N, C-alpha and C positions, 0 to 999 in steps of 0.2 A: 752774084751776091744778091740778097734781099729780092728774090725772083717773087712774084706773086702769085705766077699762075702754072707754076711747074707742077709736071707730073710727078705724083712721089709711087713708086713700088720698089720692090714688093712690100706687101706689110703680111705679117706673121704673126702670130699670139702663141706664146707657150705660158702657158699656167700650171704651179706646181705648188701643192699643198703639201705641207709637212708638217709635225708637229710631236718629235720625237728626238732623242738624244741622237739619232742618226743623220739628222739634218743640221745637225750643230757644226758651226766654221765659217769661214768669211768668204762672201760670195760677192760678186761684183757680176752685171750684165753689159750686154752690148748689141749695137744692131747697125746692119747697113743698108742707108740711104739711096737709091740710085735715082737721080733727078736729072730731068730732060727739061731743057728751056723751050718755051715758045718759039716758033717760027720766027724770024729777025734780030734774036736774042741769044748772044754767046757767053761763056766767063772768060776772059781774057787769059786767067790764071786758075787754076785750082785754091778754092780757099784752104784752110787750113784745117786736117783734118780729112782730106779731098782728095782722090787723084782724079786726073781729066782720062775719058776716052779718046783714045788717038791723040792727036797733037792740038795743039792752040792755034784757034781760041776754040773751047770746047763748046760742044753743044749740051754732052751730055757729061754728068759727073757721078762717083759714087764716094760718099761720105761715110765715115765710122763713126757712131756716138758710143760712148763707154761710160757707164756710171760711177761713181765712188763706191768704196769696199763698205759693206754691210755684214755684221758679224750677228750671226744667232746663235741664242745660247742654249746649254740643253734644255729641255726641257724634258721631267719625269712622269 
């Protein structure tokens, strides 16, 4: 928790642009982060929304981040 020098990967980006009735709907986005603690540091337990790799204490954790929902209205 509060790790300052953690290695954060993978990094991916999906950009999607759409401006028609086809894109109307409710959407949410999510991402998964794999965090590795520097040598000498561990997580005694996995924080909320995370799971530890292996057994505790964890040198690496995987965390999910999910946005709120967004509604896109149809545009003609």
